[in-house]
C-alpha positions as CSV (number, residue, x, y, z in Angstrom):
1,M,35.6,10.9,-16.6
2,K,32.7,10.2,-20.0
3,R,31.1,7.1,-20.5
4,F,30.1,5.5,-23.8
5,L,27.9,3.8,-23.4
6,V,26.3,1.5,-25.9
7,L,23.6,-0.8,-25.5
8,F,22.7,-3.9,-28.2
9,L,18.9,-4.3,-27.9
10,T,17.6,-7.2,-29.9
11,A,14.5,-8.6,-30.6
12,L,10.3,-9.4,-30.1
13,M,-25.6,-5.3,-31.7
14,L,-25.0,-4.7,-27.9
15,V,-23.1,-6.7,-25.4
16,T,-25.1,-6.2,-22.4
17,S,-24.8,-7.6,-18.7
18,S,-24.9,-10.7,-20.1
19,A,-21.7,-11.1,-21.2
20,P,-19.8,-14.4,-20.7
21,A,-17.7,-14.8,-17.4
22,L,-13.9,-14.6,-17.0
23,A,-11.2,-16.0,-14.7
24,A,-10.7,-14.5,-11.8
25,R,-8.4,-11.7,-11.6
26,P,-5.2,-12.4,-11.6
27,E,-2.8,-12.1,-8.4
28,V,-0.1,-10.9,-7.9
29,K,2.3,-12.6,-5.1
30,Y,4.0,-10.0,-2.5
31,P,3.9,-7.0,-5.0
32,V,6.6,-4.8,-4.3
33,T,6.7,-1.0,-4.0
34,F,10.0,1.4,-3.7
35,N,8.8,4.8,-2.6
36,G,5.4,3.7,-4.0
37,H,6.7,3.3,-7.3
38,P,5.8,-0.9,-8.0
39,V,8.9,-2.8,-9.1
40,M,8.8,-5.4,-11.7
41,F,10.4,-8.2,-12.0
42,D,11.1,-10.9,-14.2
43,V,10.3,-13.7,-12.0
44,E,7.6,-13.6,-9.2
45,P,9.3,-12.6,-5.7
46,V,10.2,-16.1,-3.8
47,N,9.4,-16.9,0.5
48,V,12.3,-18.8,1.9
49,N,12.0,-19.0,5.9
50,N,9.5,-16.1,6.0
51,R,12.2,-14.0,4.1
52,V,10.7,-12.6,0.1
53,F,13.4,-13.3,-1.6
54,V,13.8,-11.0,-4.9
55,P,15.7,-10.7,-8.0
56,F,18.5,-9.2,-7.2
57,R,19.3,-6.7,-10.2
58,A,15.5,-5.6,-10.8
59,I,16.2,-4.1,-7.1
60,F,19.0,-3.0,-6.4
61,E,19.5,-1.2,-10.0
62,K,15.2,0.6,-8.2
63,M,17.2,1.7,-5.4
64,G,19.7,3.5,-7.2
65,A,22.6,1.0,-6.9
66,D,25.4,-0.4,-9.7
67,V,25.5,-3.5,-10.0
68,Q,27.7,-6.3,-10.7
69,W,28.2,-9.6,-10.8
70,D,31.2,-12.1,-10.4
71,E,31.2,-15.6,-11.9
72,S,33.6,-16.8,-10.6
73,T,33.4,-16.0,-7.0
74,R,29.4,-15.9,-7.3
75,T,29.1,-12.5,-5.6
76,V,26.9,-9.9,-6.2
77,T,28.0,-6.1,-5.7
78,A,26.1,-3.9,-5.7
79,T,27.0,0.2,-4.9
80,R,25.3,3.3,-3.6
81,G,27.1,6.0,-2.8
82,N,29.3,5.6,0.2
83,T,27.7,1.4,0.5
84,T,29.0,-1.3,-0.5
85,V,26.4,-4.5,-0.1
86,Q,28.1,-7.5,-1.0
87,L,26.3,-11.6,-1.3
88,V,28.0,-15.0,-1.7
89,I,25.1,-17.1,-3.7
90,G,24.6,-20.0,-1.1
91,S,26.5,-17.8,2.0
92,T,24.3,-16.9,5.2
93,T,27.2,-14.2,5.8
94,A,27.2,-11.1,4.3
95,R,28.8,-7.7,3.8
96,V,28.1,-4.2,4.4
97,N,31.0,-2.1,3.5
98,G,33.1,-5.2,4.7
99,Q,31.4,-5.5,7.8
100,A,30.1,-9.3,7.9
101,R,26.4,-9.4,8.7
102,T,24.8,-12.9,8.9
103,L,21.3,-13.4,6.7
104,D,18.5,-15.9,8.0
105,A,18.9,-17.4,4.6
106,A,21.3,-17.5,2.2
107,P,20.6,-16.2,-1.7
108,F,20.4,-18.9,-4.2
109,I,19.6,-19.3,-7.8
110,Q,16.4,-20.7,-9.1
111,N,15.4,-20.8,-12.8
112,G,18.4,-18.9,-14.2
113,R,17.8,-15.8,-11.5
114,T,20.0,-14.7,-8.4
115,L,17.8,-14.2,-5.7
116,V,18.5,-12.1,-2.8
117,P,16.6,-11.2,0.6
118,L,14.3,-8.0,-0.3
119,R,14.6,-6.8,3.1
120,F,17.8,-7.0,4.2
121,V,18.8,-5.3,1.1
122,S,16.8,-2.7,1.6
123,E,17.4,-1.9,5.1
124,A,21.3,-2.2,4.2
125,F,21.2,0.8,1.8
126,G,18.9,2.4,4.5
127,A,15.5,2.2,3.4
128,E,12.6,1.0,5.7
129,V,10.7,-1.9,4.5
130,E,6.9,-2.3,5.9
131,Y,5.0,-5.9,5.0
132,D,1.2,-5.9,4.9
133,P,-0.1,-9.5,5.7
134,A,-2.9,-8.8,4.7
135,T,-2.7,-8.3,1.2
136,T,0.8,-9.7,0.9
137,A,2.0,-6.3,-0.3
138,I,5.7,-4.9,0.6
139,S,6.1,-1.1,0.9
140,I,10.1,0.0,0.4
141,V,10.5,3.4,1.3
142,D,13.8,5.4,1.6
143,P,14.0,9.2,2.1
144,N,17.1,9.9,0.9
145,W,17.4,8.3,-2.4
146,P,16.5,9.3,-4.7
147,R,16.6,13.3,-5.1
148,R,13.1,14.5,-5.6
149,G,12.3,18.0,-7.0
150,G,13.8,19.9,-9.5
151,R,13.0,20.9,-13.7
152,L,14.1,18.2,-16.9
153,N,15.7,20.4,-19.5
154,L,14.5,19.0,-23.2
155,A,14.9,20.1,-26.4
156,M,13.0,19.9,-29.9
157,W,14.4,20.3,-33.1
158,N,10.3,21.4,-34.6
159,K,7.3,22.6,-32.8
160,P,5.0,20.0,-32.9
161,I,1.6,19.7,-35.6
162,G,-0.4,20.8,-32.9
163,A,-2.6,17.6,-32.1
164,F,-2.0,16.3,-27.9
165,N,-5.0,13.7,-28.5
166,P,-3.0,10.4,-27.8
167,I,-5.1,8.3,-31.1
168,I,-5.0,11.7,-33.7
169,V,-1.3,12.8,-32.7
170,N,1.1,11.5,-35.7
171,D,4.5,13.7,-35.6
172,T,7.4,12.9,-32.9
173,Y,7.1,16.2,-31.8
174,G,3.7,16.4,-30.5
175,S,3.7,12.8,-29.3
176,N,6.8,14.1,-27.5
177,L,4.2,16.0,-25.2
178,T,1.5,13.6,-25.1
179,G,3.5,10.6,-24.3
180,L,4.2,12.1,-20.5
181,M,0.0,13.7,-20.8
182,Y,-1.8,9.7,-21.2
183,E,-0.9,6.2,-20.7
184,G,-2.1,3.3,-22.0
185,L,-2.9,-0.2,-21.4
186,W,0.6,-1.5,-21.2
187,K,4.0,-0.4,-22.0
188,Y,7.6,-1.2,-22.7
189,D,9.5,-1.8,-19.9
190,E,14.1,-2.1,-20.0
191,R,13.7,-5.5,-22.0
192,Y,11.7,-3.6,-24.8
193,I,9.3,-6.4,-23.3
194,P,5.3,-4.7,-23.0
195,V,4.2,-4.8,-19.0
196,P,1.4,-3.6,-17.3
197,A,0.5,0.6,-17.4
198,L,-3.5,1.0,-16.6
199,A,-3.9,-2.8,-17.0
200,E,-2.6,-4.7,-14.7
201,A,-3.0,-7.8,-16.4
202,W,-3.8,-9.1,-19.5
203,E,-4.6,-12.7,-20.7
204,W,-5.6,-14.8,-24.1
205,D,-8.1,-17.8,-23.6
206,E,-7.3,-20.9,-25.0
207,T,-8.8,-20.2,-28.2
208,N,-6.2,-17.0,-28.7
209,T,-9.2,-14.6,-29.8
210,K,-10.6,-13.3,-26.7
211,L,-8.1,-10.6,-25.2
212,T,-8.9,-9.5,-21.4
213,F,-7.9,-6.5,-20.0
214,Y,-8.0,-6.1,-15.8
215,L,-7.4,-2.3,-15.0
216,R,-5.7,-0.7,-12.6
217,R,-8.2,-0.1,-9.5
218,N,-5.7,3.0,-8.1
219,A,-5.6,4.3,-12.1
220,T,-7.3,7.8,-12.2
221,F,-7.0,11.0,-14.7
222,F,-5.5,14.4,-13.3
223,D,-8.5,15.0,-12.0
224,G,-9.5,12.0,-9.9
225,T,-12.1,10.6,-12.1
226,P,-11.0,6.8,-12.1
227,V,-10.0,5.0,-15.3
228,T,-12.9,2.5,-16.2
229,A,-13.3,-0.1,-18.5
230,K,-16.2,1.9,-20.4
231,D,-13.1,4.7,-20.9
232,V,-11.2,1.9,-22.9
233,V,-14.1,1.1,-25.3
234,F,-15.1,4.5,-25.4
235,T,-11.6,5.0,-26.8
236,Y,-10.6,2.3,-29.2
237,K,-14.6,3.3,-30.3
238,A,-13.1,6.3,-31.2
239,I,-10.8,5.0,-33.3
240,W,-13.0,2.5,-35.4
241,H,-16.0,5.6,-35.8
242,P,-16.8,6.5,-39.4
243,R,-14.9,10.5,-38.6
244,Y,-12.2,9.9,-37.2
245,I,-9.3,11.6,-39.0
246,G,-6.4,9.8,-37.3
247,P,-3.5,7.2,-38.7
248,R,-5.1,4.6,-36.3
249,D,-7.8,2.7,-37.7
250,S,-5.9,-0.1,-39.3
251,G,-5.5,-3.2,-38.7
252,W,-8.8,-4.5,-36.8
253,E,-10.8,-6.1,-39.0
254,D,-10.8,-9.2,-36.8
255,V,-12.4,-7.8,-33.9
256,V,-16.1,-8.7,-34.2
257,G,-18.3,-5.9,-35.0
258,Y,-15.7,-3.6,-36.1
259,E,-17.0,-3.7,-38.9
260,D,-20.3,-2.8,-38.8
261,Y,-19.0,0.4,-36.6
262,A,-16.9,1.5,-38.9
263,N,-19.3,1.8,-41.4
264,G,-21.9,2.8,-39.4
265,I,-24.5,0.4,-39.7
266,S,-24.3,-0.4,-35.7
267,G,-23.3,0.3,-32.9
268,E,-24.4,4.2,-32.6
269,T,-27.3,5.7,-33.4
270,R,-27.8,7.5,-37.1
271,E,-27.1,10.6,-35.1
272,N,-24.2,9.7,-33.5
273,F,-22.3,8.6,-36.6
274,E,-23.1,11.3,-38.5
275,R,-22.5,14.2,-35.8
276,G,-19.5,12.3,-35.3
277,I,-20.1,11.5,-31.5
278,V,-19.2,8.3,-29.8
279,T,-20.4,6.7,-26.7
280,T,-19.2,4.5,-23.9
281,G,-22.1,1.1,-25.3
282,N,-20.2,-2.1,-25.5
283,L,-19.7,-3.9,-29.5
284,P,-19.7,-7.7,-29.5
285,G,-16.1,-7.8,-29.7
286,L,-15.8,-4.6,-27.1
287,Y,-16.8,-4.7,-24.0
288,A,-16.7,-3.5,-20.1
289,V,-17.7,-6.6,-17.5
290,D,-17.7,-4.5,-15.1
291,D,-15.7,-1.4,-14.3
292,Y,-12.2,-2.4,-14.1
293,T,-12.5,-5.5,-16.8
294,V,-12.6,-5.3,-21.0
295,V,-12.5,-7.3,-23.5
296,F,-11.8,-7.6,-27.1
297,Q,-13.3,-10.8,-29.1
298,L,-11.7,-11.0,-32.4
299,K,-13.1,-13.9,-35.6
300,Q,-9.7,-15.4,-36.0
301,P,-6.1,-15.4,-33.5
302,N,-4.3,-12.2,-34.5
303,A,-0.9,-13.0,-33.4
304,P,0.4,-9.1,-33.3
305,F,-2.7,-7.5,-32.4
306,L,-1.7,-7.2,-28.1
307,Y,1.1,-4.0,-30.1
308,N,-2.7,-2.6,-31.3
309,I,-3.9,-2.3,-27.5
310,A,-1.5,0.6,-26.9
311,Y,-2.5,3.9,-27.8
312,G,-3.1,6.3,-24.5
313,I,-6.8,5.7,-23.3
314,V,-8.5,9.2,-23.2
315,D,-11.8,10.4,-20.5
316,S,-15.1,9.4,-22.1
317,S,-16.9,12.4,-19.5
318,K,-14.9,14.7,-21.2
319,Y,-15.1,13.8,-24.8
320,G,-18.3,12.2,-25.0
321,S,-19.9,15.6,-26.1
322,I,-18.0,16.6,-28.8
323,P,-17.4,15.0,-32.6
324,V,-13.9,13.2,-32.7
325,Q,-13.9,14.3,-36.4
326,D,-12.4,17.5,-34.4
327,W,-10.3,15.6,-31.5
328,G,-6.9,16.9,-31.8
329,T,-8.1,20.2,-33.7
330,A,-8.1,23.9,-32.8
331,N,-12.2,23.0,-32.1
332,D,-10.9,20.4,-29.0
333,P,-11.1,22.2,-25.7
334,Y,-8.8,19.4,-23.9
335,N,-6.4,18.7,-26.5
336,I,-3.4,21.3,-24.8
337,F,-5.1,20.8,-21.1
338,P,-6.3,17.2,-21.2
339,N,-7.3,15.5,-18.6
340,G,-4.5,12.4,-19.1
341,N,-4.1,9.8,-16.8
342,G,0.1,10.2,-17.5
343,P,3.1,10.7,-15.5
344,F,2.9,14.4,-16.1
345,K,0.1,17.3,-17.2
346,M,0.3,20.5,-18.9
347,K,1.0,24.0,-16.9
348,E,2.2,25.7,-19.6
349,Y,2.0,25.9,-23.7
350,V,3.5,28.2,-26.4
351,D,3.2,27.5,-29.5
352,G,6.4,27.5,-31.0
353,Q,8.4,28.0,-27.9
354,Y,7.9,25.8,-25.2
355,A,6.0,23.4,-23.1
356,I,6.0,23.4,-19.4
357,L,4.5,19.8,-17.8
358,E,4.1,19.3,-13.9
359,A,4.6,16.1,-11.8
360,N,0.9,14.3,-11.4
361,P,0.8,13.5,-8.1
362,N,-2.3,10.9,-8.9
363,Y,-0.2,9.2,-10.8
364,W,-1.0,5.7,-10.1
365,A,3.1,4.6,-10.0
366,G,3.2,6.9,-7.6
367,R,4.3,10.9,-8.2
368,P,7.3,11.3,-10.2
369,Y,10.5,12.2,-8.4
370,I,11.2,15.2,-11.0
371,D,8.8,18.6,-10.2
372,E,8.4,19.7,-14.2
373,V,9.6,18.5,-17.4
374,V,10.0,21.6,-19.9
375,W,10.3,21.2,-24.0
376,R,11.6,23.9,-25.5
377,I,11.9,24.2,-29.4
378,V,15.9,24.9,-29.5
379,A,18.0,25.0,-33.0
380,A,20.7,22.1,-33.2
381,E,22.8,24.0,-34.0
382,V,22.1,26.0,-30.3
383,A,22.0,22.7,-28.7
384,V,25.9,22.2,-28.2
385,G,26.2,25.4,-26.6
386,E,23.2,25.0,-24.2
387,M,24.6,21.4,-23.0
388,Q,28.2,22.5,-22.6
389,R,26.6,25.5,-20.1
390,G,24.1,23.0,-18.7
391,T,20.6,24.4,-19.4
392,L,19.7,21.3,-21.4
393,D,19.4,17.5,-19.7
394,Y,20.0,15.8,-23.0
395,V,20.3,15.7,-26.5
396,E,19.3,14.0,-29.3
397,F,22.7,14.6,-32.1
398,S,24.3,13.6,-35.1
399,P,27.4,11.6,-35.8
400,N,28.8,15.1,-37.1
401,E,28.1,16.5,-33.3
402,L,30.0,13.2,-31.6
403,D,33.4,15.3,-31.4
404,A,32.0,18.6,-29.3
405,Y,29.7,16.2,-27.2
406,A,32.5,14.5,-26.1
407,A,34.3,17.3,-25.1
408,M,32.3,17.7,-22.6
409,P,33.2,16.9,-19.0
410,H,29.8,16.8,-17.4
411,V,27.7,14.6,-20.5
412,K,27.6,11.1,-20.6
413,I,27.5,9.6,-24.4
414,Y,24.2,6.7,-25.5
415,E,24.8,5.1,-28.4
416,F,22.1,1.8,-29.7
417,P,21.0,0.6,-32.8
418,D,17.1,2.1,-32.5
419,M,13.5,1.1,-33.7
420,V,14.6,4.2,-36.2
421,F,15.1,4.3,-40.0
422,Q,15.3,7.0,-42.3
423,E,13.6,6.3,-45.8
424,M,13.2,8.4,-49.1
425,V,9.6,7.4,-49.2
426,Y,8.0,7.5,-53.5
427,N,5.0,9.0,-54.2
428,T,3.1,5.3,-56.3
429,G,-0.3,7.0,-57.2
430,P,-1.8,10.2,-58.2
431,N,-0.4,13.4,-57.1
432,A,-2.6,16.4,-55.2
433,R,-3.3,17.3,-58.8
434,G,-4.4,14.1,-59.7
435,E,-1.6,13.2,-61.9
436,M,0.2,10.0,-62.5
437,G,3.9,11.6,-62.1
438,P,6.9,9.3,-63.2
439,T,7.5,7.2,-59.9
440,T,4.1,5.8,-60.7
441,D,6.4,3.5,-62.8
442,V,8.0,0.6,-60.7
443,R,11.1,0.7,-62.9
444,V,11.6,4.6,-62.6
445,R,11.7,4.1,-58.7
446,R,14.1,1.1,-58.8
447,A,16.6,3.0,-60.6
448,I,16.4,5.6,-58.6
449,N,17.2,3.0,-55.8
450,H,20.2,2.1,-57.8
451,A,21.2,5.5,-58.5
452,I,22.2,6.0,-54.4
453,N,25.0,5.0,-52.8
454,R,23.6,4.3,-49.1
455,Q,27.0,3.2,-47.8
456,A,28.0,6.5,-48.5
457,I,25.8,8.3,-46.9
458,I,26.3,6.1,-43.7
459,N,30.4,6.1,-44.2
460,N,30.6,9.8,-45.0
461,L,27.1,11.6,-43.6
462,M,26.8,9.5,-40.6
463,G,30.6,8.4,-39.9
464,G,29.2,4.9,-39.6
465,H,26.9,5.3,-36.9
466,A,24.0,3.5,-39.0
467,S,23.8,0.3,-41.0
468,M,22.5,-1.1,-44.0
469,M,18.7,-1.7,-43.8
470,Y,17.2,-4.5,-47.0
471,G,13.6,-3.7,-47.4
472,P,10.9,-2.7,-44.4
473,I,11.5,-5.2,-42.1
474,H,13.6,-3.5,-39.1
475,P,17.2,-5.7,-38.6
476,L,16.1,-5.8,-34.1
477,T,13.0,-7.8,-34.7
478,W,13.2,-11.4,-35.3
479,A,12.1,-11.6,-38.8
480,Y,14.6,-9.2,-40.6
481,T,15.8,-11.1,-43.5
482,E,18.5,-9.5,-45.9
483,D,16.7,-12.5,-48.9
484,V,15.4,-9.8,-51.1
485,E,16.0,-7.5,-53.4
486,Q,19.4,-5.1,-52.6
487,Y,19.8,-2.4,-54.8
488,P,23.4,-1.9,-54.5
489,Y,24.8,1.4,-56.2
490,D,24.7,1.1,-59.7
491,P,24.4,4.2,-62.0
492,D,24.5,2.2,-65.5
493,K,21.9,0.1,-64.1
494,A,19.8,2.8,-62.8
495,R,20.4,4.2,-66.8
496,Q,19.7,0.6,-68.3
497,L,15.9,0.7,-66.2
498,L,15.5,4.3,-66.9
499,E,15.7,3.4,-70.5
500,E,13.4,1.0,-70.4
501,A,10.4,2.7,-68.6
502,G,10.7,5.0,-72.5
503,W,13.2,7.9,-71.0
504,V,15.2,9.2,-73.3
505,L,19.0,11.3,-73.1
506,G,18.5,14.5,-73.9
507,S,21.6,16.6,-75.4
508,D,21.1,18.5,-71.7
509,G,21.7,15.5,-69.6
510,Y,18.2,15.4,-68.9
511,R,15.9,12.4,-70.1
512,Y,12.8,12.8,-71.7
513,K,10.0,11.3,-72.4
514,D,6.9,12.5,-75.1
515,G,8.7,15.7,-74.5
516,K,8.4,15.9,-71.0
517,R,11.8,16.4,-69.0
518,L,11.7,13.1,-66.0
519,T,11.5,16.2,-63.0
520,L,10.7,15.1,-59.4
521,R,10.8,16.9,-56.3
522,L,12.5,15.8,-53.3
523,L,10.5,17.4,-50.4
524,Y,13.1,17.2,-46.7
525,P,12.8,18.9,-43.3
526,N,14.9,21.3,-43.7
527,V,15.6,21.9,-39.6
528,G,16.2,19.9,-37.2
529,N,18.5,16.9,-39.0
530,P,21.7,18.2,-39.9
531,V,22.2,14.5,-42.1
532,R,18.9,14.5,-43.8
533,Q,19.5,18.3,-44.4
534,A,23.2,17.2,-46.0
535,T,21.3,13.8,-48.0
536,A,18.8,16.0,-50.0
537,P,21.5,17.7,-52.1
538,V,24.2,14.6,-52.4
539,V,20.4,12.2,-53.4
540,Q,20.4,15.2,-56.3
541,Q,23.3,15.1,-58.2
542,W,23.2,11.5,-58.2
543,L,20.4,11.0,-60.1
544,K,21.5,14.0,-62.2
545,E,24.1,11.8,-62.5
546,V,21.1,9.2,-64.4
547,G,19.5,12.3,-66.4
548,I,17.0,12.6,-63.2
549,E,16.6,16.4,-62.9
550,V,15.3,16.8,-59.0
551,I,14.0,20.1,-57.3
552,L,14.9,20.0,-53.6
553,E,12.1,21.5,-51.7
554,G,12.8,22.1,-47.8
555,Y,9.8,22.6,-45.6
556,D,9.8,23.0,-41.3
557,W,7.7,19.8,-40.2
558,P,4.3,21.1,-40.2
559,T,4.5,22.3,-43.9
560,L,5.3,18.7,-45.1
561,D,3.5,17.2,-43.0
562,E,0.4,18.8,-44.6
563,K,2.4,18.3,-48.2
564,R,3.3,14.7,-47.4
565,A,-0.9,13.9,-46.4
566,A,-2.5,16.2,-50.1
567,R,0.2,13.8,-51.8
568,D,1.7,16.5,-52.7
569,F,5.4,15.4,-53.6
570,D,6.9,12.9,-55.6
571,M,9.6,11.6,-53.1
572,Y,10.2,13.0,-49.4
573,F,12.6,12.1,-47.3
574,I,11.4,10.9,-43.3
575,G,13.0,9.2,-40.6
576,F,10.7,6.6,-39.3
577,S,10.5,5.3,-35.8
578,L,8.4,1.9,-35.3
579,G,5.9,1.9,-32.5
580,N,6.7,-1.8,-31.7
581,S,8.7,-4.8,-32.3
582,D,6.5,-7.1,-33.9
583,P,7.2,-6.8,-37.9
584,D,3.6,-6.7,-38.5
585,P,3.4,-4.1,-41.2
586,T,-0.1,-2.9,-40.9
587,G,-0.9,0.6,-40.5
588,L,2.2,1.7,-42.4
589,W,2.5,-1.0,-46.3
590,D,-1.8,-2.2,-45.7
591,K,-4.4,-0.5,-48.0
592,A,-6.3,0.9,-44.7
593,A,-3.5,3.1,-44.4
594,T,-3.7,4.4,-47.4
595,E,-6.7,6.2,-47.2
596,P,-6.2,10.0,-45.6
597,G,-4.8,10.6,-42.4
598,G,-3.0,7.1,-42.4
599,F,1.2,6.7,-42.6
600,N,1.2,4.9,-46.3
601,D,1.3,8.1,-47.8
602,S,2.8,6.3,-50.5
603,Q,-0.3,4.6,-51.9
604,W,0.7,1.3,-52.6
605,W,-1.1,-1.3,-52.0
606,T,-1.3,-4.9,-53.9
607,E,-3.5,-8.2,-53.2
608,K,-0.9,-9.7,-52.4
609,S,0.8,-7.4,-49.7
610,E,-2.9,-7.3,-48.4
611,Q,-2.7,-11.7,-48.0
612,L,0.1,-12.1,-46.5
613,I,-0.2,-9.8,-43.9
614,A,-3.3,-11.2,-43.4
615,A,-1.8,-14.4,-43.2
616,G,0.6,-13.3,-40.8
617,K,-1.2,-12.1,-38.6
618,A,-4.0,-15.6,-38.8
619,T,-1.0,-17.7,-37.1
620,N,0.8,-17.5,-33.8
621,D,3.3,-20.1,-35.1
622,I,6.7,-18.0,-35.0
623,E,8.3,-20.1,-37.7
624,E,5.4,-19.9,-39.9
625,R,5.3,-15.8,-39.6
626,I,8.9,-15.6,-40.2
627,E,8.0,-17.4,-43.8
628,I,5.6,-15.0,-44.5
629,Y,7.2,-12.0,-44.1
630,H,10.3,-13.1,-45.6
631,E,8.3,-13.3,-48.8
632,W,6.1,-10.4,-48.1
633,A,9.3,-8.1,-48.0
634,R,10.6,-9.9,-51.0
635,H,7.5,-8.2,-52.6
636,W,7.6,-5.1,-51.3
637,T,11.3,-4.7,-52.6
638,E,10.5,-5.8,-55.5
639,E,7.9,-3.2,-56.2
640,T,9.8,-0.5,-53.9
641,P,6.8,2.2,-52.8
642,A,10.3,3.3,-50.8
643,L,14.1,3.2,-50.5
644,I,15.2,2.6,-46.6
645,L,18.5,4.7,-46.7
646,Y,19.8,3.2,-43.7
647,A,18.7,2.3,-40.1
648,V,19.4,4.4,-37.3
649,N,21.7,4.3,-34.4
650,T,20.7,6.8,-31.9
651,L,23.4,8.8,-30.3
652,I,22.3,10.7,-27.1
653,A,24.6,13.2,-25.0
654,A,23.1,13.1,-21.2
655,N,24.0,15.4,-19.0
656,D,25.7,13.8,-15.5
657,R,23.1,15.3,-13.1
658,L,20.4,13.0,-14.8
659,Q,20.0,9.9,-12.7
660,N,18.3,6.4,-13.4
661,F,18.6,7.4,-17.3
662,K,18.3,4.4,-19.5
663,P,17.4,5.5,-23.4
664,G,17.1,2.7,-25.9
665,P,14.4,1.8,-28.4
666,Q,12.0,1.3,-25.9
667,G,12.2,5.1,-25.5
668,Y,13.9,8.2,-23.7
669,L,11.8,8.6,-21.2
670,W,9.8,4.8,-20.3
671,N,11.0,5.5,-17.0
672,I,10.0,8.8,-16.3
673,E,8.8,8.4,-13.2
674,E,12.1,7.2,-12.1
675,L,14.3,9.5,-13.7
676,W,15.8,12.2,-11.1
677,L,17.6,14.9,-11.1
678,S,20.9,15.2,-8.7
679,R,21.7,18.8,-8.5
């Protein structure tokens, strides 16, 4: 029987050995692993009468059990396969398949969390529990659950652009692969909260200007080389290097010494700056204290800074001799088959066809249960048939395909508001030929906004599986506001604005100025997203009705990406997935992001915008930040460098053999090492 799972998730000079001493490495009391995989708890385990108690939901779900809580009887019920375990708060009597068992201590509620005896619940499901008194580490081993092995079969609609280096990749399809091969210092958990990854802990000092990361001692690259603080220093220096070609050199101005390094003044030799060589040498604001401790020192508090420290860490021993401008290109010998540190490593890659990744046996969080992940380039219209035959394990699909997937008895449908939005980006600066086109006039951009009926797109093309998003701050963040210029559908207002801009209606129904017709090129991806493809001609017709000629140009994603990077467009469609839950727009709408390789290819920025973005980072007071971002959003919508078409509800169809699948805004494969296949 099919289940529709709807998740509503809401928010969130060199330094040498004389570097200052730091606080002792944070200790984790009673660290727990399940089949070698760490178990994350939102509250620490508690020792009661020499029995360790843990939050019930985290441990039961880690073991693959379905969990229910009955408030009226204060009873926890967990079921896995043929085993059902029941525990009652305050009672030392538990039941396993109806049979009474006596506990040494009763479950209890502490700080709003229900805690249960770890050993009892583990052994009730047939697992073995080992305790190491020297380290207080607890290991749970369940030989029967989950099933190990198998191949996860996945589809992507377009081939990746080709960069698989984690600080260079800038497309969703490449990120599908890179995200499995590399890991950063932290990652999101199921609650969309940052949790440890390559770093086992981090802390800010009392001034909120020093951020210290403590790395795991068991984290290694694929070849067994330890991941060290020097690799972290190396990775972020590469992003800051003057010859870096990727999109992530934005938002680092508060790091002590960043500007001197980014401008080629200090931190490397002149030759290294000229050649593009990066070294592991420390900087004043980025330094390794020892092999497993690394510090970022800021000039002032920067509230969203942690979210900048999530990129995959690269192996300095491999990339130290490769110019940074070659990373992720054909001159990068480690691009496709890297010495990464993630849960999977590349086994086979055929450009434009497929990629096969195999489980990394040395992954710090334990070898994944699944043996291989296969990504194939598959047309969206073909994916329906493949899901029906069971040759794909999950696909993201468009609303017009819902009925087809819902009719499949072996498929579950997941729907959730996502940190994704569809937008039409305007070119507000010179185009590829150095010309200032019509969309450089804000009146033209505002007119276009009023000419497009976004609610009709949501109702008719998205089938209601989307929502209006007014402005550039996503509704799932804590700073969203609708107190901005909303640009309701109003063709008469559009015509008025075009007249004010000097575009006069001609006898042929199109507008002219200085003898030139108002003609705009709209670029859109012509594969992979049926709704976006259907939206293009609809927008063309709406703009024709107010006197604007639109020439549609459909391209595959790599071609469109080249054109947008070259500013060879008037408008283009793109779906954007936000990388984190903080509303700071650095990297998307700031001046630095307009540089070649950056994400802000609208070329829009203003002094007011820059000042507000800086102010939003300079305070940790949430209320102050909300007020600042509301003002920034109002300014952005007045300038309207893009039109946000809608915020997306993601729809996913998953084969019911895929177990522990919990897609959400934090990603679809965020817990890849814990996914498993029932057959």
